[in-house]
C-alpha positions in Angstrom: 0.2 0.1 0.0 1.5 3.3 -0.9 2.3 6.0 1.9 -0.2 9.2 1.6 1.0 12.3 2.9 -2.6 12.5 4.7 -1.8 11.3 7.9 -3.9 9.0 10.3 -4.4 9.0 13.7 -7.4 7.2 14.6 -9.6 4.3 13.7 -13.3 3.7 15.3 -14.7 0.1 14.1 -18.0 0.0 12.3 -19.7 -3.4 12.0 -21.6 -4.1 9.0 -25.1 -5.8 10.3 -26.1 -7.2 7.2 -22.8 -8.5 6.3 -19.7 -10.4 8.0 -17.2 -7.6 6.6 -16.3 -4.7 8.9 -14.7 -1.5 8.0 -12.5 0.9 9.7 -13.8 4.7 9.9 -10.8 6.9 10.2 -9.7 10.2 11.3 -7.6 12.2 8.6 -5.8 15.6 8.9 -3.8 17.5 6.7 -3.9 20.5 4.4 -6.4 19.8 1.7 -9.5 22.3 1.5 -11.1 20.9 -1.0 -13.1 17.8 -2.0 -11.5 17.0 -4.9 -7.9 18.0 -3.7 -8.7 15.4 -0.3 -9.8 12.9 -2.1 -7.0 12.9 -4.5 -5.0 13.0 -1.1 -6.9 9.8 0.5 -8.0 8.0 -2.2 -10.3 5.0 -0.8 -8.8 4.9 2.5 -11.4 4.6 5.4 -15.1 3.4 5.4 -18.3 5.7 5.7 -18.0 8.1 8.6 -14.3 8.4 8.1 -13.3 11.7 8.9 -10.9 14.9 7.7 -10.0 17.5 9.4 -8.2 19.9 7.7 -5.7 22.8 8.8 -7.5 25.7 8.0 -10.1 24.5 9.7 -12.6 22.3 7.5 -13.9 19.6 8.5 -14.8 16.5 6.4 -17.2 13.6 6.6 -17.0 10.6 4.2 -20.9 9.7 3.5 -20.1 7.6 1.0 -17.9 4.9 -1.1 -18.6 5.8 -4.9 -15.2 7.1 -5.3 -16.1 10.4 -6.4 -15.2 14.2 -5.0 -19.0 13.9 -3.3 -17.9 10.7 -1.1 -16.5 13.5 1.5 -19.5 16.5 2.5 -17.9 19.7 3.9 -19.7 20.0 7.7 -18.0 23.0 8.9 -19.4 26.3 7.5 -16.8 27.9 5.4 -16.5 29.3 2.1 -17.7 26.5 -0.7 -15.1 24.3 -2.0 
């Protein structure tokens, strides 16, 4: 697995009760300030429910796993991406 610039400093086990699989939501931090640059940095790492804390004061939550920029939703009230 390639090393990423985003730092993961926490994991929370999220159990999918409809199957035997388990996924881990992660907490990432870095300097990305748009969903596009965030997804480019983090890739597909982390399950839905993962968080990204930007050094610019933005907070994002992973709400889907479609491999699109819109997988990440901004939670904080800052200027539009």
